[in-house]
C-alpha positions as CSV (number, residue, x, y, z in Angstrom):
1,M,-30.0,-125.9,77.4
2,N,-29.3,-128.9,75.0
3,E,-26.1,-130.6,74.2
4,Q,-25.2,-128.3,71.2
5,D,-25.7,-125.5,73.6
6,Y,-23.4,-126.2,76.1
7,I,-20.6,-127.3,73.1
8,E,-21.4,-124.1,71.6
9,Q,-21.2,-122.0,74.8
10,I,-18.5,-123.5,76.5
11,W,-16.6,-122.6,72.9
12,S,-17.3,-119.0,73.2
13,L,-15.9,-119.3,76.5
14,W,-13.3,-121.0,75.7
15,P,-9.4,-119.5,77.0
16,T,-7.3,-118.1,74.2
17,G,-4.9,-118.0,76.2
18,E,-4.5,-113.9,75.9
19,G,-4.7,-112.4,79.3
20,E,-6.3,-113.9,82.0
21,R,-7.4,-117.3,82.7
22,V,-11.0,-117.4,84.1
23,L,-12.0,-121.3,84.1
24,D,-13.8,-121.7,86.9
25,P,-16.5,-120.6,85.2
26,I,-16.4,-122.7,82.5
27,L,-15.3,-125.6,84.7
28,E,-18.9,-125.4,86.3
29,L,-20.6,-125.1,82.8
30,S,-18.6,-127.7,81.9
31,E,-20.2,-129.7,85.5
32,A,-23.7,-129.0,84.5
33,A,-23.4,-130.4,81.0
34,V,-22.1,-133.3,81.6
35,A,-24.7,-134.0,84.6
36,Q,-27.6,-133.3,81.9
37,F,-25.8,-134.8,79.2
38,P,-23.7,-137.7,81.0
39,A,-23.5,-139.8,77.5
40,S,-21.7,-137.2,75.6
41,A,-18.3,-137.8,74.7
42,E,-17.7,-134.2,73.6
43,L,-19.0,-132.9,76.5
44,W,-16.3,-135.3,78.7
45,Q,-13.7,-134.4,76.4
46,M,-14.4,-130.9,76.7
47,R,-14.0,-131.3,80.5
48,G,-11.3,-133.0,80.8
49,D,-9.7,-130.5,78.3
50,L,-10.3,-127.9,80.7
51,L,-9.3,-129.5,83.6
52,L,-6.1,-129.9,81.9
53,L,-6.0,-126.3,81.7
54,D,-6.6,-126.0,85.4
55,E,-3.7,-128.7,85.9
56,K,-6.4,-130.8,87.0
57,F,-4.6,-134.1,85.3
58,H,-6.3,-137.0,87.3
59,G,-9.9,-135.2,86.7
60,A,-8.6,-134.4,83.0
61,M,-8.1,-138.1,82.8
62,E,-11.2,-139.5,84.0
63,A,-13.2,-137.5,82.0
64,Y,-11.2,-138.8,78.9
65,L,-11.8,-142.3,79.5
66,L,-15.4,-141.8,80.0
67,A,-15.4,-140.2,76.7
68,N,-13.3,-142.6,75.4
69,S,-15.8,-145.4,76.7
70,L,-18.8,-142.9,75.3
71,S,-16.9,-143.1,71.8
72,P,-14.0,-145.5,71.6
73,H,-13.4,-144.9,67.9
74,D,-12.7,-140.8,68.6
75,G,-9.1,-140.7,67.3
76,E,-9.0,-137.4,69.3
77,I,-10.1,-138.2,72.9
78,L,-7.2,-140.8,72.5
79,E,-5.1,-138.5,71.2
80,S,-5.4,-136.3,74.2
81,M,-5.2,-139.4,76.1
82,G,-1.6,-140.3,74.7
83,F,-0.3,-136.6,75.4
84,L,-1.5,-136.6,79.4
85,Y,-0.4,-140.4,79.5
86,D,3.1,-139.1,78.0
87,A,3.7,-135.7,79.2
88,V,2.4,-135.5,82.4
89,F,1.7,-139.4,84.0
90,E,5.0,-140.7,82.3
91,Q,3.5,-143.6,81.3
92,P,4.8,-143.9,77.5
93,A,3.4,-147.7,76.8
94,D,0.0,-146.6,77.5
95,A,0.9,-143.2,75.7
96,E,2.3,-145.1,72.7
97,E,-1.1,-147.5,72.6
98,C,-3.5,-144.5,72.6
99,F,-1.4,-142.8,70.0
100,R,-1.2,-145.9,67.6
101,K,-5.2,-146.3,68.0
102,A,-5.4,-143.2,67.3
103,L,-3.4,-143.2,64.1
104,A,-5.3,-146.4,63.0
105,I,-8.8,-144.3,63.4
106,E,-7.8,-141.4,61.9
107,A,-3.8,-140.7,61.5
108,T,-4.2,-136.7,62.4
109,P,-1.3,-134.6,62.4
110,N,-1.0,-134.2,66.3
111,A,-1.5,-138.5,66.4
112,Y,1.7,-138.4,64.1
113,A,3.5,-135.9,65.6
114,G,2.8,-137.2,69.2
115,L,4.0,-140.6,68.3
116,A,6.7,-139.3,66.7
117,R,8.2,-137.5,69.7
118,L,7.5,-140.5,72.3
119,L,9.4,-143.1,70.0
120,T,12.1,-140.6,69.9
121,E,12.3,-139.9,73.7
122,T,12.0,-143.6,74.3
123,G,15.3,-144.1,72.3
124,R,13.5,-145.2,69.2
125,K,15.1,-142.0,67.1
126,D,15.0,-143.5,63.9
127,E,11.3,-145.2,64.2
128,G,10.5,-141.8,65.3
129,L,11.6,-140.0,62.0
130,A,10.4,-142.6,59.8
131,L,6.9,-142.2,61.0
132,I,6.8,-138.4,60.2
133,A,9.3,-138.4,57.0
134,E,8.4,-136.0,54.2
135,T,8.4,-138.8,52.0
136,S,5.7,-141.1,53.8
137,C,3.8,-139.2,56.6
138,P,0.5,-137.9,54.4
139,H,1.2,-134.5,57.2
140,S,4.4,-134.0,56.7
141,S,4.0,-130.6,55.8
142,H,1.7,-129.4,58.4
143,P,3.7,-127.1,60.8
144,D,2.9,-129.3,63.9
145,V,4.5,-132.3,61.9
146,A,7.5,-130.4,60.5
147,A,8.3,-129.0,64.0
148,V,8.8,-131.9,66.1
149,R,10.3,-133.5,63.0
150,R,13.1,-130.5,63.2
151,E,13.3,-131.0,67.0
152,I,13.7,-134.7,66.6
153,E,16.5,-134.4,63.8
154,E,18.4,-131.5,66.6
155,G,18.5,-133.9,68.8
156,L,15.5,-132.1,71.4
157,W,13.4,-135.5,72.4
158,D,16.7,-137.9,72.6
């Protein structure tokens, strides 16, 4: 198989959240993929995402760090690292750095929402709300950004 074949096959088997999760065969496939294509940032990120689903957090971070070293200007990898640093490892400074780098590269809704929530969790609620304000955030109407804004306004992340 070539790299794209692995990517397509992994996506075709990706857990949907419906019914039983069977991660072992997908993890084995991703392991074979990165063994054959160790310079593929996309395959390493997919592996990290799968390890995250399997609650193998340190393995996920290792995969994300490798993916980031291969593609340091990929905002999606940085977002994944930011969420993992924030939610699992409770390292807000590292999470903030990842989210800010991601915003500088791609400025996706997930990066805005993640950073706004993190800022609020670390006592900078006004800064978090300003980041995702309807008047200034390019993704203010995105459902995930709007949901985080409501949650912050309701005090859920204080």
